[in-house]
C-alpha positions in Angstrom: 0.0 0.0 0.0 2.7 2.5 1.0 4.7 1.5 -2.2 1.7 2.3 -4.3 1.2 5.7 -2.6 4.9 6.5 -3.2 4.7 5.5 -6.9 1.6 7.6 -7.3 3.2 10.6 -5.6 6.3 10.2 -7.7 4.2 9.9 -10.9 2.4 13.1 -10.0 5.6 15.0 -9.4 7.2 13.8 -12.6 4.2 14.6 -14.7 3.9 18.0 -13.2 7.6 18.8 -13.9 7.3 17.5 -17.5 4.2 19.6 -18.0 5.9 22.7 -16.6 9.0 22.1 -18.8 6.9 21.7 -22.0 4.8 24.7 -21.1 8.0 26.7 -20.7 9.4 25.6 -24.1 6.1 26.4 -25.9 5.8 29.8 -24.2 9.4 30.8 -25.1 8.9 29.5 -28.6 5.8 31.7 -29.0 7.5 34.7 -27.6 10.6 34.3 -29.9 8.3 33.8 -32.9 6.4 37.0 -32.0 9.7 38.9 -31.8 10.9 37.4 -35.1 7.6 38.4 -36.8 8.2 42.0 -35.6 11.6 41.9 -37.3 10.0 40.7 -40.5 7.4 43.6 -40.2 10.3 46.0 -39.9 11.7 44.7 -43.2 14.6 42.8 -41.6 15.7 39.3 -42.7 15.3 36.9 -39.7 17.8 34.6 -41.4 20.6 37.1 -40.8 22.7 36.3 -37.8 22.7 39.9 -36.5 18.8 39.9 -36.6 18.7 36.6 -34.8 21.0 38.1 -32.1 18.7 41.2 -31.9 15.7 38.9 -31.4 17.5 37.2 -28.5 18.4 40.7 -27.1 14.8 41.7 -27.1 13.8 38.5 -25.3 16.7 38.8 -22.8 16.4 42.5 -22.1 12.6 42.9 -21.6 12.8 46.6 -22.5 14.1 48.8 -25.3 15.9 50.8 -22.7 19.5 50.0 -21.8 18.7 48.9 -18.2 16.9 45.6 -17.7 13.6 46.3 -16.1 13.2 42.8 -14.8 10.2 42.0 -17.1 11.7 38.7 -18.4 12.5 37.6 -14.8 9.0 38.5 -13.6 7.4 36.7 -16.5 9.3 33.5 -15.9 8.6 33.7 -12.1 4.9 34.3 -12.7 4.7 31.3 -15.1 6.5 29.0 -12.7 4.4 30.0 -9.7 1.1 29.3 -11.5 0.7 25.8 -9.9 -2.2 24.1 -8.3 -1.1 25.1 -4.9 -0.7 28.7 -5.9 -4.2 28.9 -7.5 -5.7 27.0 -4.5 -4.1 29.6 -2.2 -5.4 32.4 -4.3 -8.9 30.9 -4.2 -8.9 30.5 -0.4 -7.3 33.9 0.2 -9.3 36.1 -2.3 -12.6 34.3 -2.3 -13.0 32.3 0.9 -16.8 32.3 0.6 -16.5 30.9 -3.0 -14.2 28.1 -1.8 -16.8 27.1 0.9 -19.7 27.3 -1.5 -18.0 25.3 -4.2 -16.8 22.7 -1.7 -13.5 21.0 -1.6 -14.1 18.7 -4.5 -15.3 21.3 -6.9 -12.6 23.7 -5.9 -10.0 21.0 -6.4 -11.4 20.3 -9.9 -11.4 24.1 -10.7 -7.7 24.5 -9.8 -6.3 23.1 -13.2 -8.8 25.1 -15.1 -8.0 28.3 -13.2 -4.3 27.6 -13.6 -4.7 27.1 -17.4 -6.8 30.3 -17.7 -4.3 32.3 -15.6 -1.4 30.9 -17.6 -3.1 31.8 -20.9 -3.8 35.3 -19.7 -0.1 35.7 -18.7 1.0 34.4 -22.0 -1.2 36.8 -23.9 -0.1 39.8 -21.8 3.6 39.0 -22.3 3.3 38.2 -26.0 1.7 41.6 -26.4 4.4 43.2 -24.4 7.3 41.5 -26.3 5.6 42.3 -29.6 5.6 46.0 -28.8 9.2 46.0 -27.4 10.3 44.2 -30.6 8.5 46.6 -32.8 10.2 49.5 -31.0 13.7 48.0 -31.1 13.5 47.0 -34.8 12.0 50.3 -35.8 15.0 52.0 -34.1 17.4 49.7 -35.9 15.8 50.6 -39.2 16.0 54.3 -38.4 19.7 53.8 -37.4 20.3 52.2 -40.8 18.9 55.3 -42.6 20.0 58.2 -40.3 22.9 56.7 -38.4 23.0 55.3 -34.9 24.0 58.5 -33.0 21.1 60.7 -34.1 18.6 57.9 -33.4 20.1 57.2 -30.0 20.0 60.9 -29.1 16.3 61.3 -30.2 15.3 58.1 -28.3 17.1 59.4 -25.2 15.2 62.7 -25.5 11.9 60.8 -26.1 12.2 58.6 -23.0 13.6 61.3 -20.7 11.0 62.3 -18.0 9.7 65.8 -18.3 11.2 68.4 -16.0 8.8 69.9 -13.5 9.4 73.6 -13.0 7.7 76.1 -10.8 5.7 78.7 -12.5 
């Protein structure tokens, strides 16, 4: 009996880890394809090694600005924490009355669905974010090809500089 329980527990852990790994691979592939599509929209050839390197820079930086804003780290953290336990904790914390009304069985059955919906929402949000970051980066690269890097960098720095507040 104990051996069966251990095998069942190990099976659950292994399946969960495989599912997380596959989900991560699919998500990263979708994000990289979105970034690649933005390069194509900007008129760049994604077969060029420098364009491929820029695609990886977009994914790795998370922002068109020089400093990493932690977006890529927060995305991966959010995706890895969307587990049954995290969703169950969310249910019991945010909606305790709902958890009582649904009952334990229904709540347990809802956890995978809520996890999937939450994961899909995160994927959609980050795909949209990376698409915009890639569009900005590749548009800046195209402008740099036409006007030179220095004028584009100067104009971009002015555009992202916070406005100065002065007393009237």
